[in-house]
matplotlib code that plots the C-alpha trace (Angstrom):
import matplotlib.pyplot as plt

x = [0.0, 2.9, 4.4, 1.1, 0.5, 4.1, 3.8, 0.5, 2.2, 5.1, 2.7, 0.9, 4.2, 5.5, 2.3, -0.4, 1.2, 1.0, 4.4, 6.5, 4.5, 3.9, 1.0, 3.2, 3.0, 6.3, 9.6, 9.9, 7.3, 4.0, 3.5, 3.6, 5.2, 8.6, 8.6, 5.5, 2.4, 2.9, 6.5, 5.6, 2.9, 5.3, 7.9, 5.2, 4.0, 7.5, 8.2, 4.9, 3.0, 0.1, -2.7, -0.9, 1.1, -2.0, -3.7, -0.6, -0.6, -4.4, -3.9, -1.1, -3.3, -6.0, -3.5, -2.7, -4.5, -3.7, -3.0, -0.5, 3.0, 5.8, 7.6, 9.6, 7.6, 9.6, 8.4, 9.5]
y = [0.0, 2.4, 2.0, 2.7, 5.9, 7.1, 6.3, 8.3, 11.3, 11.1, 11.2, 14.1, 16.0, 15.4, 16.0, 17.7, 19.9, 23.7, 23.9, 21.3, 19.6, 20.4, 22.6, 25.0, 28.5, 29.8, 28.6, 28.0, 27.1, 28.8, 26.7, 28.5, 25.5, 23.9, 21.1, 21.2, 19.4, 16.6, 16.1, 16.2, 13.6, 11.4, 11.6, 10.8, 7.8, 6.5, 6.9, 6.0, 4.0, 4.8, 5.3, 7.6, 9.3, 10.2, 11.5, 13.7, 15.0, 15.7, 17.7, 19.7, 20.6, 21.8, 24.2, 25.7, 28.9, 32.1, 34.1, 31.6, 33.0, 31.1, 28.9, 25.7, 22.8, 19.6, 16.1, 15.1]
z = [0.0, 0.9, -2.6, -4.3, -2.3, -2.9, -6.7, -6.8, -5.0, -7.5, -10.4, -8.9, -8.3, -11.8, -13.8, -11.8, -9.2, -9.7, -7.9, -9.7, -12.4, -16.0, -15.0, -13.1, -14.3, -13.0, -11.8, -8.1, -5.5, -4.7, -1.6, 1.7, 3.4, 3.0, 2.2, 0.0, 1.3, -1.3, -0.3, 3.4, 2.8, 0.8, 3.6, 6.2, 4.3, 3.9, 7.6, 9.2, 6.6, 4.4, 6.9, 9.4, 6.6, 4.7, 7.8, 8.6, 5.1, 5.2, 8.5, 6.9, 3.9, 6.3, 7.8, 4.3, 3.4, 1.5, 4.7, 6.0, 6.2, 4.5, 7.0, 7.4, 8.7, 8.4, 9.3, 12.7]

ax = plt.figure().add_subplot(projection="3d")
ax.plot(x, y, z, "-o")
ax.set_aspect("equal")
plt.show()
């Protein structure tokens, strides 16, 4: 399950992401967090497994909003 989730995230990052994918409009990231939410989720899935990793990624996405200041939020 972990490999399937990570493969799906890799596909999203390469083709669909507005930050890093072919749909990106400008160079660099537009994400307010570092690492991006998709990278954070991928790291969490690698470290904690699919269920907990996806839950952690979902919580991270819920904290993202236009008024969020840029900041570093690494996986612990």
